[in-house]
Each structure stands twice: as C-alpha cells, then as structure tokens.
Phi, psi and omega in degrees: 000133184285153172291143181301324181303312186294318175307315184277339171291324174292313183298328187296322178303331177283341172300306180293318174300323194278342169297332177276319182295310177305321178297312178293318185284317181281323194240331192298315181294317178296323177296322177299312188280319185270331179258317184277343184073023182282143179294149180300326182289326176287316183301310180297334180283334171299317184292322179294326177295320179290323175297320181292325175294321183298324189299326181268312188298309188292324170287332173293314172305310182302313177299304177313308185296327181284324182280337176271345170288139011258013177304315171253113184293158175297324182298328176294329177296317179297322180287350173258305186294326178303294177313313184300325188289320181286333168296315182288336174299323179297320172294330179297321180261359177290145174304132185294123181280039178224171177293152187311327181292339187258003184297318177304323186280329173289327178293323178295314173308307181299321180287325179288319173302317178297320179289327179290312180298326173294321180291328183300321186266322190277334179297302178295336181290318177294333186278343176299328180307312185281342186254346176287321185206154183259356188266130180306322181287337174283327175304318185285323175290318180297314183294325177293321177293315179294330172295321179293313178299323176303322181294316176302316181298315179294321184295313176299316178295324174297319181291323181295315177290328177287328184272358177244068173294156177218177185272354179300170181290336179283342174088001180217146182264092184290325181289346172266315179309306186302317173307313185299316184291321183301314185294322180293319188279329188305313184296342184291324182296314184291332177292320175297308183305310189268344188253006178233159183228128180275124181247339180259101180276135173284141174310129176314121183298141172298150189275063170277163175298156183294321184299322178289328174296315174300314176297323176294336181285323176294331184267001177292332171303322185285325184278334180248117177293324178300315178301313181297318177296319179298314184298316179298325176297317187289318180302315181289317183287321184295330183293317179293319178294312181301319183301321175289331181286314186284350184264344187312303185298321186287326178300322182273334174297319177299329183274358187069027183233067187294320180294328169313312181306315177293328176287323175301329185291351175278336182305313181305310179287324179295317181293322179296323179296313194279323185262349176312304186299330179293314178296321178294314178296320181294320179301321187290331176263324184261339192096155191285322176298312179297324177300314173311314186290320185290326177294321184288323175292323176291324180301309175307310184294318180289329179291328176300311187295324179295334175288323183273344171277158179226150188089172185297312183297312174293325174297314183299315179300310181303316182291321185295321182289318183298321176297314177306315176298320181292330175291327181291316179297325184291318181294326181284321190286323182290328178288340180279342182307310184303322176300327179283326170305311180303316185295313182300315177293325181284321174295311181299320178049034179216318186225169178276139184230013188297307181296329185287321180289317178298326181289320182292318178298317180290326175291326173296314183292324179289318179303316183298318179297316186288325169295334174289329179290329183291313177302320181290327175301318182298318178288342176275330176289321180251081183304336183288342181285128183312135177310323187251012174303314181297322180296314174303314177293322176292320179291330180288309186303315179301319180299309186293321181299312178305319182282317187265327182223062183288152179287171174291130187269317181205142169210116182284161182297342186263353171301151173266145187292000000 
C-alpha cells in the first residue's frame, strides 16, 4: 500500500494541470466569443484544430515517454510541460498584440501552443498511475486523490476569475487571473516529480526505429479491444462532461444572469472535491463500471429536468446535479485506464504501453472537448434549441455506451489474453 505522502505528491500535479484545463474548458471559448468578438463557428473551429494537433502531439509524447523510460523519468516530463503550459495560458488570455483582423489567428497560434505544452506534461503524468503501483486498489486511491487535487485546482481557478470582475464584455479579468494561477500552479508540478517513485518497470521496448514505434502506437487501437472500449467510453462520457462545462456561462447568459454563471463555474471543482470520496467508495462496493452507469443515468435525468424547468432556480438545481454526476463518470473512466494498460501490455507481450494508452485516452478526452464546442456553437446559432438539450443527448449516449460497450474493469497480470 502506498504511503499517503506519496499519493498526495502525485495528486499535486493534477492541481496544476487542472488550473489550465478548467481555464480552457470553462472560460476560453466564452472569452473568444464575448471578449475578443470571434464568431462562434470560428471560435469552435479553433478548439477543433487543437484536437487535431493533440492527435499527433499526444501520441508522439506517449511513444517518446515509453521509449525513453527509465532513462528519462515520467516525472521529468511533468516538470517541463507543466510550467510551460501555465505560462502559455497567460499568453492565451492576454490582450492580442495584433490588429483586429488577425485576432483569430493569434488565438489559434496560442491555443495550439497551449495544447502541445499541456500534452508534454500531462500524458506522462497520467501514465504515472500505472507505474507507481500495480495494485488496482492503489490505482483507485491515486485516481481519487488526483481528482480531489484537480478539484482544488479548478476551484482556485474559478474563484480567481470570479473575484476579478471587469468592465469588459466577458465579465472577468482573465489577463490578470491567468498569471496569478501560473504562480500558484508551477510548484505543484515539481512536487509530483520529486515526491513519487516508479515501482512498476515496463517491459523493454523492442529496438525498432522511432517511426515504426509511432506507427505501432497508432495501430494499437485496432489491435486492442480493451483500448477500443475505453476510448468509446471516454468519447461519450467526455462529450457530456465537457458540454456542461463549456455551456455554463452561456446558459446563465441566456437567462440574463451572467454573474450567476461565474459563481456556477465554481460547482464543477467544488462538487469534484466533495463527492470524489463518495464516488470512489461506491466504486469499491459496486464496481467501477456499475458506478459509471449509475452516474451517467443520473446525469441524463438531471439534464432532462433542466430542459423542462424554467428560471434561475430550476436551472441551477439541474446544473448542480448534472455536474455532480459528471464528476462520478470522470473519476470512473480515469480509474479504469490502468486496467486497459495491463490488457494492452499482456496482449502486446513486448513493450510498455502506459504512456501510449494514456495518450490515446487523453486524445479522446480532448476530442470530446472539441466536439462539445461544436455542439455549443450550434445552440448559439439556433437559440430555439434548449440550452441543456445537447447535454441530455450526450448523457444518453454516455449511458448507452456504459451499458452496451463498457470498458475493461480489471485484468490481473496472471490472466491469459
């Protein structure tokens, strides 16, 4: 069993990464549209371009991290990519130093750089879960701790943006909030690097050329049924989770209660902090897949209530329950990734796949985020479409996926492929 100090040293990194992730998911699209005046279709396309860049960058990082281990530790990647990502976040929220006609291009360049830096640190960070311990119980504890630390990071980010109002159209001083978050986040990455120890060594990768290794990483999805199930789950669940997050400010803006939106943006992090122990306890009793299904069903039901309800109070109640359920599905699918790593390494019988599996999972999560912005852009173009209608449809898709094509829950090292 891992010592508590090491568990929380590992979790500290997700505090830092989630200040970046929450800034992107909750605020960046809103900032593009309301403050910079970028058209919704163009702004959502920037997110889609970021997902395309992630597809190459994250797999590249995954292959490199697996091939260079243990000469270059996974923690070393965290201490490079983490600080770099928060610094570029400051540039993404800074007033564009270009003429108005070039603002979308500046936003695109900053966003692509931000996603690349985030992947450099976050892919190896996620892979650490499978390398710190081989015990599934430790995987659940590590995931629970990192989710709580992520919640604190998101809560700090939301509080910073909510407490620095401005006279601008977006309603918050993002150019001041982002540098403040950077200063808070940077030490957490080094806590992970120097506070954790790798105990599970991957099987030595075969001495192939790098190009062949990268090509093999892309074909891993076709070779591993366990990975296909995981990716399908993350796409469906991630779309629902991202859609409620990116929609928050717009939902309350449509109600004429913009400031309510900024305070509601505290809910994702706050609920993750408070409910993660409950979700992990439920998973230890019922199983992770069963808990995933329960959370998805609750998310779907709450979104339906939000469609039929009217006014700030019903909307706030619906959003709160949807967010609580979304934290449950998030905790579950990330806690299921190590089982997929084990399955891939057993089936591959040759190489370490931890970073590559986490790269594939993270790509799927980022793609879900980008797709969520497309759905949101549609709701902005068609005001008659219910604000939470897309969330309800995405939650239904997540529920059906969890019921029909659920991910691998556990596969021990002694099982036969």
